[in-house]
TORPAFI-634054 format. One record per residue: z, x, y of N, C-alpha, C in turn; residue in three letters. Coordinates in steps of 0.05 Angstrom, whole numbers, plus 5000, padded with zeros to 4 digits. Atoms other than C-alpha are relative to their C-alpha. Layout:
- Z_X_Y_Z_X_Y_Z_X_Y_ALA
...
end
This chain:
- 4989_5021_5011_5959_7630_3770_5022_4998_4985_MET
- 4978_5008_5017_6020_7605_3733_4985_4991_4971_ASN
- 5009_5010_5027_6022_7589_3659_4985_4969_5005_ILE
- 5004_5029_4995_6016_7514_3674_4971_4993_5008_THR
- 5026_4997_4983_5952_7526_3718_4978_5013_4979_GLN
- 5012_4978_5021_5928_7576_3660_4998_4976_4973_MET
- 5007_5019_5020_5931_7518_3609_4979_4982_5011_LYS
- 5021_5027_4986_5890_7467_3655_4974_5008_4997_GLN
- 5023_4986_4998_5840_7514_3664_4985_5008_4975_VAL
- 5007_4982_5028_5834_7542_3588_4993_4971_4992_LEU
- 5014_5019_5012_5821_7464_3570_4984_4987_5003_ALA
- 5030_5007_4987_5770_7452_3614_4976_5014_4982_GLU
- 5015_4990_5017_5737_7506_3588_4990_4999_4975_ILE
- 5007_4996_5030_5741_7506_3519_4996_4970_4992_LEU
- 5004_5021_5013_5730_7431_3517_4971_4994_5009_THR
- 5018_5006_4984_5675_7428_3564_4976_5022_5001_LYS
- 5028_4980_5003_5632_7496_3555_5001_5015_4980_THR
- 5000_4979_5018_5621_7547_3508_5005_5027_5009_ASP
- 4995_4967_4990_5638_7606_3552_5029_5012_4988_LEU
- 4973_4978_5010_5695_7660_3532_5016_4995_5017_THR
- 4983_4987_4981_5755_7655_3574_5019_5026_4992_PRO
- 4985_4973_5013_5798_7717_3571_5027_5006_5019_CYS
- 4976_4995_4987_5872_7719_3600_5009_5015_5001_VAL
- 4988_4975_4991_5896_7773_3635_5027_4996_5007_VAL
- 4970_5006_4985_5972_7781_3645_5016_5024_4992_GLY
- 4979_4976_5010_6032_7831_3638_5013_4987_4975_HIS
- 4985_5004_5031_6078_7832_3573_5016_4973_5007_ARG
- 4976_5017_5004_6122_7770_3561_4990_4977_5020_GLY
- 5006_5024_4976_6084_7718_3618_4993_4983_4985_VAL
- 5007_5025_5016_6070_7675_3563_4963_4993_4998_GLY
- 5035_5001_5002_5989_7687_3551_4999_4986_4974_LYS
- 5004_5010_5023_5994_7678_3477_5015_4969_4995_SER
- 4983_5032_5005_6051_7615_3474_4981_4980_5014_ALA
- 5014_5017_4987_6001_7584_3525_4979_4996_4987_GLY
- 5020_5009_5012_5941_7584_3488_5004_4982_4978_ILE
- 4997_5010_5023_5972_7566_3427_5009_4966_5012_VAL
- 4992_5026_4992_6003_7506_3470_4969_4983_5005_GLN
- 5022_5018_4990_5936_7483_3497_4978_4994_4975_VAL
- 5006_5009_5024_5905_7487_3424_5008_4974_4988_CYS
- 4983_5013_5004_5958_7438_3409_4991_4970_5010_ARG
- 5006_5017_4985_5942_7396_3464_4981_4987_4995_GLU
- 5023_5019_5005_5873_7384_3454_4989_4992_4973_ILE
- 5003_4999_5025_5877_7378_3382_4984_5021_4990_GLY
- 5013_4980_5014_5845_7443_3358_5014_5018_4978_ARG
- 4979_4983_5013_5869_7491_3301_5002_5020_5017_ASP
- 4999_4975_4979_5888_7557_3323_4996_5025_4976_TYR
- 5004_4975_5013_5867_7623_3292_5004_5019_5014_VAL
- 5000_4979_4983_5894_7688_3316_4993_5027_4992_ALA
- 5010_4976_5020_5862_7754_3302_5012_5022_5024_LEU
- 4986_4977_4987_5903_7818_3327_4984_5024_4996_ARG
- 5024_4982_5004_5852_7864_3335_5012_5031_5001_LEU
- 4991_4973_4999_5901_7925_3354_4998_5006_4963_GLY
- 4986_5001_5024_5919_7916_3277_4972_5003_4978_GLN
- 5020_5013_5018_5843_7903_3249_4966_5024_5003_MET
- 5024_4981_5006_5782_7944_3227_4976_4985_4997_GLU
- 5028_5017_5002_5708_7929_3223_4999_4980_4974_VAL
- 4996_5011_5028_5717_7904_3150_5014_4977_5003_GLY
- 4988_5026_4999_5764_7851_3168_4987_4977_5022_ASP
- 5020_5016_4976_5717_7825_3223_4971_4987_4981_LEU
- 5029_5015_5014_5648_7820_3185_4996_5005_4976_VAL
- 5004_5007_5037_5670_7828_3114_4991_5023_4986_GLY
- 5007_4976_5021_5660_7870_3056_4978_4995_4987_ILE
- 5028_4998_5009_5593_7887_3036_4994_4997_4968_PRO
- 5002_5001_5032_5570_7865_2964_4967_4996_4999_TYR
- 5032_4987_5009_5497_7876_2931_4996_4970_4986_ARG
- 5008_5027_5019_5461_7806_2903_4971_5005_4996_GLU
- 5028_4991_5006_5400_7826_2869_4997_5031_5018_ASP
- 5009_4981_4986_5364_7875_2918_5012_5006_5030_LYS
- 4987_5015_4974_5400_7842_2977_5025_5014_5006_VAL
- 4970_4988_4994_5459_7871_3014_5001_4979_5016_MET
- 4986_5027_4985_5511_7813_3043_5026_5010_5010_HIS
- 4976_4999_4984_5572_7811_3083_5013_4980_4993_TRP
- 4987_5023_5011_5628_7766_3051_5013_4993_5029_SER
- 4990_5017_4972_5657_7715_3104_5033_5006_4995_ARG
- 4969_4989_5000_5728_7743_3124_5019_4970_5003_PRO
- 4980_5030_5010_5784_7692_3108_5011_4984_5023_SER
- 4985_5012_4975_5807_7675_3183_4969_4993_5007_TRP
- 5025_5011_4987_5729_7651_3194_5001_4972_4995_TRP
- 4996_5032_5000_5727_7578_3211_4973_4991_4987_PRO
- 5024_5017_5017_5680_7539_3156_4992_4985_5023_ALA
- 5014_5023_4985_5626_7498_3191_5013_4964_4996_ASP
- 4993_5023_5004_5659_7440_3158_5029_4998_5006_ASP
- 4973_4994_4997_5733_7461_3181_5003_4976_5030_ALA
- 4994_5024_4976_5773_7416_3239_4982_5021_5021_THR
- 5007_4985_4972_5751_7442_3309_5024_5024_5001_GLU
- 4977_4973_4998_5789_7511_3322_4993_5023_5025_THR
- 4997_4978_4980_5800_7560_3371_5007_5027_4985_ILE
- 4993_4973_5013_5793_7632_3351_5010_5021_5020_VAL
- 4983_4996_4976_5846_7670_3391_4997_5040_4997_HIS
- 5006_4974_5007_5819_7746_3397_5020_5015_5017_CYS
- 4981_4986_4990_5885_7776_3413_5006_5032_5002_ASP
- 4994_4967_5002_5901_7851_3442_4967_5009_5003_GLU
- 5025_4991_5000_5820_7858_3456_5001_5025_5001_LEU
- 5014_4970_4995_5825_7926_3489_5024_5015_4988_ASN
- 4984_4977_5011_5882_7950_3442_4984_5007_4972_ARG
- 5012_4991_5017_5829_7956_3389_5001_5038_4993_ALA
- 5007_4965_4999_5838_8028_3360_4978_5014_4997_GLN
- 5033_4990_5004_5766_8040_3335_4981_4993_5013_GLN
- 5026_5010_4984_5710_8041_3377_4981_4983_4986_GLU
- 5020_5022_5018_5667_8007_3323_5012_4972_4999_ASP
- 4984_5024_4994_5725_7951_3324_4989_4982_5022_THR
- 5000_5014_4980_5716_7939_3389_4967_4993_5006_LEU
- 5029_5006_5005_5637_7948_3383_4995_4967_4985_GLN
- 5013_5019_5016_5634_7901_3329_5015_4964_5014_ALA
- 4984_5025_4992_5679_7841_3366_4984_4998_5025_ILE
- 5019_5001_4976_5633_7853_3427_4979_4974_5001_PHE
- 5026_5016_5007_5573_7808_3397_5015_4976_5001_GLN
- 4988_5020_5004_5632_7753_3379_5011_4982_5021_PHE
- 4991_5018_4975_5661_7742_3447_4978_4989_5019_VAL
- 5014_5007_4982_5601_7737_3479_4988_4968_4997_GLU
- 5010_5031_5006_5580_7662_3492_4973_4999_4990_PRO
- 5014_5006_5012_5526_7635_3452_4965_4997_5014_PRO
- 5016_5009_4978_5457_7632_3485_4993_4975_4990_VAL
- 5006_5025_4997_5430_7563_3497_4999_4989_4973_GLU
- 5008_5009_5022_5419_7521_3432_5002_5020_4976_ASN
- 4994_4978_5023_5447_7580_3388_5028_5002_4992_GLN
- 4974_5004_5012_5509_7588_3347_5015_5037_5008_GLN
- 4980_4974_4998_5562_7646_3362_4999_5011_4978_ARG
- 5003_4985_5023_5550_7713_3319_5017_5018_4997_ARG
- 4983_4973_4998_5587_7767_3293_4991_5010_4968_LEU
- 5009_4987_5019_5543_7811_3244_4978_4977_4990_HIS
- 5021_5011_5017_5509_7768_3189_5005_4968_5003_THR
- 4985_5029_4993_5559_7703_3206_4994_4990_5021_HIS
- 5013_5012_4977_5543_7651_3252_5027_4982_4996_THR
- 4989_5025_4997_5595_7600_3282_4996_4984_5005_LEU
- 4998_5035_4985_5600_7526_3290_5002_4994_5027_HIS
- 4995_5006_4971_5586_7499_3361_5027_4995_5007_GLN
- 4979_5013_4996_5644_7460_3351_5028_5025_5010_LYS
- 4983_4975_4992_5690_7527_3350_4997_5013_5020_HIS
- 5007_4978_4978_5707_7570_3405_5018_5020_4997_LYS
- 4989_4974_4994_5734_7634_3425_5015_5009_5028_VAL
- 4984_4995_4974_5788_7650_3475_5015_5032_4992_VAL
- 4991_4973_4998_5809_7729_3495_5029_5001_5015_VAL
- 4978_4990_4985_5877_7755_3515_5000_5034_5003_SER
- 4996_4962_5000_5893_7827_3543_5021_5005_5024_ILE
- 4988_4981_4978_5941_7868_3584_4983_5010_5019_ASN
- 5019_4984_4983_5910_7899_3648_5010_5024_4990_PRO
- 5003_4971_5010_5885_7968_3640_5016_5016_5030_PRO
- 4991_4986_4978_5935_7994_3698_5018_5021_4995_ASP
- 4978_4980_5007_5969_8045_3661_5025_5002_4992_GLY
- 4978_5008_5013_6023_8010_3641_5004_4996_4969_SER
- 5008_5019_5028_5992_7989_3575_4990_5027_4989_TYR
- 5016_4978_5019_5965_8037_3510_4977_4981_5002_GLN
- 5024_5014_5006_5896_7999_3521_4979_5013_5010_VAL
- 5025_4982_4987_5829_8018_3531_4983_4987_5018_ALA
- 5012_5018_4981_5788_8002_3594_4973_4986_4988_THR
- 5028_5017_5011_5733_7947_3573_4970_5008_5025_LEU
- 5021_4997_4978_5667_7964_3603_4989_4974_5015_ASP
- 5006_5021_4977_5628_7925_3654_4983_4978_4987_ARG
- 5017_5016_5015_5577_7896_3597_5017_4979_4987_ALA
- 4978_5015_5012_5641_7865_3561_5010_4984_5018_LEU
- 4986_5016_4978_5671_7837_3626_4981_4989_5007_LEU
- 5022_5028_4984_5604_7806_3648_5002_4974_4982_ASP
- 4999_5022_5028_5612_7761_3577_5019_4980_5009_ARG
- 4974_5018_4994_5677_7732_3599_5009_4991_5025_MET
- 4979_5016_4973_5718_7685_3651_5024_5014_4999_VAL
- 4976_4984_4997_5771_7726_3673_5016_4984_5012_MET
- 4980_5021_4990_5832_7684_3681_5027_5015_5008_ILE
- 4977_4988_4999_5893_7718_3719_5032_4985_4991_TYR
- 4975_5017_5001_5963_7694_3701_5024_5011_5006_VAL
- 4980_4991_4992_6020_7713_3730_5033_4987_4997_GLU
- 4969_5009_5006_6101_7703_3721_5003_4974_5025_THR
- 4993_5025_4977_6123_7638_3758_5035_4990_4989_ASP
- 4979_5011_5000_6198_7618_3760_5001_4965_4994_TYR
- 5007_5034_5011_6185_7542_3758_4991_4992_4979_ASN
- 5008_5006_5024_6146_7541_3703_5019_5014_4976_CYS
- 4974_4978_5023_6194_7593_3660_5022_4976_4997_TRP
- 4982_5017_4999_6244_7539_3679_4999_4974_4985_ALA
- 5004_5017_5024_6213_7481_3652_4994_4999_4978_ARG
- 5007_4994_5027_6192_7512_3590_5030_5004_4993_TYR
- 4978_4998_5001_6265_7536_3587_5017_4975_4990_ALA
- 4988_5022_5006_6292_7464_3590_4990_4983_4977_LYS
- 5011_5010_5025_6247_7441_3544_5005_5011_4974_GLU
- 4998_4985_5024_6254_7487_3489_5039_4997_4997_GLN
- 4971_4998_5006_6335_7478_3505_5009_5029_5000_GLU
- 4988_4969_5003_6346_7554_3519_5033_4997_5009_PHE
- 4968_4997_4995_6421_7568_3535_5002_4997_5029_ASP
- 4992_5007_4969_6454_7540_3593_5003_5030_5013_GLU
- 4998_4973_4982_6478_7599_3617_4977_5026_5017_GLY
- 5019_4986_4989_6413_7640_3619_4987_4983_5020_VAL
- 5017_5017_4975_6382_7582_3654_5015_4998_5023_GLN
- 4992_5003_4970_6431_7576_3709_5006_5025_5011_GLN
- 5001_4974_4996_6437_7652_3713_4971_5009_5018_PHE
- 5024_4986_4988_6366_7662_3729_4985_4976_5024_LEU
- 5004_5023_4979_6363_7593_3773_5010_5014_5024_ALA
- 4982_4988_4979_6412_7639_3816_4985_5021_5011_VAL
- 5018_4965_4994_6368_7710_3810_4976_4993_4986_TYR
- 5021_5000_5005_6305_7686_3800_4974_5018_4999_PRO
- 5013_4966_5003_6279_7759_3813_5003_5020_4974_ASN
- 4990_4978_5028_6310_7781_3747_4979_4987_4974_LEU
- 5015_5010_5023_6259_7737_3707_4973_5022_4992_LEU
- 5014_4976_5006_6207_7792_3709_4994_5012_5025_ALA
- 5005_4988_4979_6190_7841_3755_4968_5003_5003_LYS
- 5027_4997_5000_6116_7837_3786_4988_5023_4988_PRO
- 5017_4975_5010_6067_7890_3751_4986_5004_5023_GLY
- 5014_4991_4981_6013_7919_3784_4980_4975_5007_SER
- 5022_5022_4993_5962_7872_3816_4978_4996_4978_PRO
- 5018_5001_5023_5915_7840_3766_4969_4996_5013_LEU
- 5016_4998_4990_5850_7862_3775_4975_5010_4982_ASP
- 5026_4981_5015_5784_7874_3732_4977_5018_5004_MET
- 5024_4990_4981_5740_7896_3783_4984_4986_4990_GLN
- 5024_5007_5014_5687_7850_3757_4978_4993_5025_VAL
- 5022_5001_4981_5628_7842_3797_4976_4983_5000_GLU
- 5014_5027_5002_5577_7788_3811_4970_5013_4986_PRO
- 5026_4991_5009_5509_7796_3766_4986_4967_4993_THR
- 5016_5029_5015_5457_7747_3742_5014_4981_4981_GLU
- 4982_5014_5016_5505_7727_3692_5016_4990_4997_ARG
- 4974_5007_4980_5564_7723_3727_4988_4977_5009_ALA
- 5009_5019_4989_5525_7672_3769_4991_4972_4980_TRP
- 4999_5021_5020_5501_7629_3713_5023_4988_4989_GLU
- 4976_5013_5009_5573_7622_3686_5013_4980_5019_MET
- 4985_5009_4975_5595_7606_3752_4987_4969_5008_VAL
- 5022_5028_5000_5537_7545_3751_5016_4984_4981_SER
- 4987_5012_5022_5563_7528_3682_5026_4980_5001_THR
- 4963_5017_4993_5639_7515_3706_4995_4976_5016_LEU
- 5003_5019_4989_5614_7478_3762_4979_4971_4998_ARG
- 5016_5026_5019_5568_7431_3721_5015_4986_4988_ARG
- 4988_5010_5029_5613_7417_3664_5033_4996_5013_SER
- 4968_5000_4996_5686_7426_3688_5016_4988_5032_CYS
- 4985_5006_4977_5733_7400_3741_5029_5015_5009_ARG
- 4978_4985_4991_5783_7446_3774_5014_4999_5025_PHE
- 4981_5005_4980_5840_7431_3822_4992_5022_5026_PRO
- 5011_4983_4984_5813_7459_3891_5012_5023_5003_VAL
- 4986_4975_4994_5868_7511_3897_4998_5020_4979_ASP
- 5007_4989_5027_5844_7540_3828_4976_5011_5007_LEU
- 5029_4992_4996_5768_7546_3846_4996_5034_5006_GLU
- 5006_4973_4992_5776_7612_3879_5005_5022_4984_MET
- 4985_4980_5022_5815_7645_3830_4976_5002_4977_GLU
- 5025_4993_5024_5765_7627_3773_4981_5014_5003_ILE
- 5016_4986_4987_5711_7644_3815_5000_5027_4996_TYR
- 4990_4968_4996_5740_7707_3824_4998_5020_4977_ALA
- 4999_4989_5023_5747_7729_3754_4972_5000_4982_GLY
- 5029_5005_5007_5675_7718_3746_4976_5011_5016_ILE
- 5017_4986_4987_5637_7749_3803_5019_5022_5021_VAL
- 4979_4979_4991_5697_7788_3834_5006_4975_5031_GLY
- 4989_5020_4975_5738_7760_3898_4982_5001_5028_GLN
- 5020_5007_4974_5688_7777_3956_4979_4984_4996_GLU
- 5026_5018_5014_5630_7739_3918_5012_4970_5003_ALA
- 4996_5020_5002_5671_7686_3904_5011_4978_5031_ALA
- 4997_5008_4966_5703_7675_3983_4969_4993_5010_VAL
- 5023_5005_4977_5634_7679_4010_4986_4979_4979_SER
- 5008_5024_5010_5611_7628_3962_5013_4978_5005_PHE
- 4977_5031_4992_5667_7574_3968_4990_5001_5034_LEU
- 5002_5008_4962_5660_7588_4046_4977_4982_4999_ARG
- 5034_5007_4996_5580_7570_4040_5004_4973_4987_TRP
- 5005_5031_5015_5592_7513_3989_5014_4981_5022_ALA
- 4988_5023_4978_5645_7480_4042_4983_4991_5021_ASN
- 5019_5005_4976_5598_7489_4097_4977_4976_4996_GLU
- 5024_5009_4999_5545_7456_4061_5012_4971_4994_GLN
- 4994_5028_5001_5587_7393_4043_5005_4984_5030_LYS
- 5000_5007_4972_5595_7384_4121_4970_4994_5006_GLU
- 5025_5006_4996_5521_7374_4124_4988_4981_4988_ARG
- 5021_5017_5014_5484_7313_4105_4979_5005_4993_PRO
- 5029_4990_5014_5435_7314_4055_4980_4979_5017_VAL
- 5017_5016_4989_5363_7299_4082_4987_4991_4986_THR
- 5026_5017_5013_5310_7252_4065_4981_5023_4983_ALA
- 5013_4985_5009_5267_7312_4049_5007_5016_4974_ARG
- 4981_4989_5022_5324_7342_4006_4991_4989_4979_GLN
- 5003_5020_5028_5324_7285_3959_4981_4990_4988_LEU
- 5020_5008_5010_5259_7263_3957_4987_5018_4989_LEU
- 5016_4969_5015_5231_7336_3938_5017_5009_4975_ASP
- 4980_4990_5022_5291_7353_3899_5029_4986_4989_ASN
- 4972_5011_5010_5339_7303_3875_5017_5005_4982_TRP
- 4974_4993_5018_5371_7334_3816_5011_5016_5011_PRO
- 4985_4983_4983_5388_7391_3862_5024_4991_5018_ASP
- 4985_5016_4978_5427_7345_3910_5008_4975_4990_VAL
- 4989_5022_5011_5445_7286_3865_5030_5002_5007_ALA
- 4974_5007_5004_5515_7306_3857_5013_5000_5040_ASP
- 4996_5003_4974_5523_7321_3935_4998_4974_5012_LEU
- 4997_5031_4983_5503_7252_3958_5012_4988_4990_VAL
- 4986_5012_5008_5543_7223_3913_5028_5008_5014_ARG
- 4972_4983_4990_5604_7266_3940_4998_4996_5034_CYS
- 5003_4999_4976_5584_7253_4011_5024_4979_5014_GLN
- 4983_5021_4994_5636_7216_4061_4983_4982_5013_ARG
- 5019_5022_4991_5609_7152_4090_4991_5007_5020_ASP
- 5017_4994_4981_5593_7184_4155_4972_5010_4998_ASP
- 5025_4989_5006_5544_7231_4122_4987_4982_4986_LEU
- 5025_5018_5013_5515_7179_4077_4987_4988_5020_GLN
- 5029_5010_4979_5498_7139_4138_4981_5013_5009_ALA
- 5018_4991_4991_5459_7193_4161_4977_5000_4986_VAL
- 5025_4999_5019_5422_7205_4099_4989_4977_4998_THR
- 5016_5022_5006_5406_7134_4096_4983_4997_5020_LEU
- 5014_5000_4971_5381_7131_4169_4975_5018_4996_ASN
- 5019_4981_5009_5346_7189_4151_4977_4997_4985_ASP
- 5016_5009_5015_5311_7165_4098_4977_4979_5003_VAL
- 5008_5022_4991_5290_7100_4126_4978_5011_5025_VAL
- 5018_4981_4970_5261_7146_4197_4976_5008_4974_THR
- 5021_4979_5010_5228_7197_4150_4971_4976_4979_THR
- 5026_5012_5008_5185_7139_4106_4988_4979_5013_LEU
- 5013_5020_4973_5170_7091_4171_4979_5021_5008_ASP
- 5022_4984_4986_5139_7158_4200_4978_5005_4982_VAL
- 5025_4992_5020_5099_7185_4135_5016_4983_4980_ASP
- 4994_5020_5025_5107_7133_4080_4987_5010_4970_PRO
- 5015_4991_5014_5056_7169_4041_5019_5020_4972_VAL
- 4987_4973_5018_5094_7203_3977_4991_5002_4964_VAL
- 5012_4991_5026_5078_7234_3911_5013_4984_4975_SER
- 4990_5005_5027_5095_7205_3836_5029_5010_4999_LEU
- 4979_4983_5002_5154_7251_3837_5023_4992_5018_GLU
- 4983_5016_4976_5181_7233_3905_5010_4979_4998_GLN
- 4999_5032_5008_5170_7159_3887_5033_5001_4982_GLU
- 4972_5003_5017_5219_7170_3827_5021_5010_5010_GLN
- 4980_4990_4982_5268_7212_3870_5006_4982_5012_ASN
- 4991_5022_4980_5273_7149_3918_5015_4989_4983_LEU
- 4985_5021_5016_5287_7103_3864_5022_5006_4990_VAL
- 4971_4997_5008_5337_7148_3833_5020_5004_5021_ALA
- 4982_5002_4976_5370_7159_3898_5006_4968_5002_TYR
- 4991_5026_5003_5372_7085_3903_5020_4983_4980_ILE
- 4988_5004_5022_5404_7074_3842_5024_5009_4995_GLY
- 4971_4983_4997_5457_7123_3857_5016_4990_5023_SER
- 4991_5012_4976_5479_7084_3912_5020_4974_4995_LEU
- 4989_5022_5005_5536_7030_3911_4986_4972_5011_PRO
- 5008_5032_5003_5516_6952_3908_4991_4999_5034_ARG
- 5003_5000_4965_5526_6945_3988_4980_5018_5012_ASP
- 5020_4983_4989_5487_7008_4011_4976_4997_4991_LEU
- 5032_4999_5020_5432_6999_3957_4987_4972_5010_ARG
- 5012_5032_4997_5424_6922_3983_4985_5008_5038_PHE
- 5014_5000_4968_5415_6949_4056_4981_5021_5000_GLY
- 5017_4974_4996_5375_7011_4043_4975_4991_4987_LEU
- 5033_5021_5012_5317_6962_4005_4999_4984_5018_VAL
- 5007_5024_4987_5324_6908_4055_4986_5021_5023_LYS
- 5013_4987_4979_5308_6967_4109_4970_5009_4987_ALA
- 5029_4980_5005_5248_7001_4068_4986_4980_4988_LEU
- 5026_5025_4999_5213_6931_4051_4990_4995_5013_VAL
- 5021_5007_4973_5193_6929_4114_4979_5012_5006_LYS
- 5021_4976_4998_5152_6990_4107_4976_4994_4980_ILE
- 5026_5008_5020_5083_6959_4073_5002_5019_4975_PRO
- 5008_4984_5016_5074_7021_4034_5028_5006_4976_LYS
- 4973_4992_5012_5141_7036_4008_5011_4972_4983_VAL
- 4991_5022_5015_5154_6964_3993_4983_4993_4978_ALA
- 5017_4999_5022_5091_6968_3947_5013_5018_4976_GLU
- 4990_4970_5014_5129_7029_3915_5025_4979_4984_ILE
- 4972_5012_5003_5196_6983_3909_4993_4976_4981_LEU
- 5005_5025_5020_5161_6923_3878_4992_5008_4970_CYS
- 5002_4991_5030_5139_6963_3810_5014_4995_4986_LYS
- 4985_5009_5017_5154_6933_3753_5023_5025_4989_ASP
- 4982_4977_5008_5178_7005_3730_5031_5003_5013_ASP
- 4974_4993_4978_5236_7002_3783_5021_4970_4995_TYR
- 4985_5028_4998_5261_6926_3766_5029_5013_4998_ASP
- 4980_4999_5008_5324_6956_3738_5023_5010_5028_ASP
- 4988_4984_4980_5341_6994_3799_4999_4979_5032_VAL
- 5002_5012_4980_5315_6947_3856_4993_4975_5000_VAL
- 5008_5032_5003_5298_6874_3831_5029_4988_5010_LEU
- 4974_5015_4994_5374_6851_3841_5004_4996_5034_GLU
- 4998_4997_4967_5372_6876_3920_4977_4977_5007_ALA
- 5019_5017_4990_5302_6844_3927_4998_4971_4997_ILE
- 4997_5035_5002_5324_6778_3900_5019_4990_5019_GLU
- 4974_5018_4981_5384_6766_3945_4987_5010_5028_ALA
- 5017_4997_4978_5333_6792_4005_4980_4979_5006_ILE
- 5019_5025_4993_5289_6733_3991_5019_4977_5000_SER
- 4985_5021_4995_5345_6686_3978_5014_5002_5028_ARG
- 4993_5005_4973_5372_6708_4046_4978_4990_5022_GLU
- 5018_5000_4982_5308_6704_4078_4991_4963_4994_ALA
- 5011_5037_5008_5295_6628_4043_5028_4988_5016_SER
end
């Protein structure tokens, strides 16, 4: 993806999840500048850590003793709990010259466990502060360390490449020299020579699929970027297979049994269905309950939740069909469900009178 697309993806991840994006790109493509711009656009403070220049003490603080207990002072760069929302940029992660420095930062870039805070040794980072990483690819062109799979598995790899149109817009906004702009408009191939293909060789794992799940639930990405984003988590092959499967599922209407038995799992699919698929689901619900109107309490609640998710006209039509089934009508007339079905039932009564 290009820098503009990278910024869009970063803003989604940093504002809506606790995941750690890792921007991978060749030198000069605009990784750091793009991250700074995202922070400005989403209203976050920015802290940069040049890990190639840091030692363990710069990260975890200097030890001191208080009575008989050893403590570690908070590093000067560490955002306090009452500070403005901050993005900590771990730049040059794979340029850390000392193995223990890389091991120390490993804990910090790992997304926090649910309801927990991100940690670095004895320090905890408030949930409002987020972390982003950037690296050059370990393709032999740079003096960088190879990151092990355990570390890669804790980040969302975002591959960014040079793009003339993005550069041209930036050059115009920054009022670059007109001669430089015009020359590169004629010879865009001289902007930057493409480096080696960007591939951190990530593979699918349980943690990786959990991150994909988090992104799908929390973020909205352009369709043409989804494959790149998920490939940076589970790898190209798995991402292609998953999205192909997901697209196939979208073409199938949700069945009555699916929504009665597993409404939370299919709720989003139902809401996104085309009108023709929505009609199939509606008819299947009526037919299924007409044949077997006996439902459990959970199925009953799922049915009402489904009715409540429908637009007003579809809700009216479905309730009108369901109240013709005596056992289902008893369910819909319960006081507990007035908020969802009362308006439809009153309209049906007025129509009958």
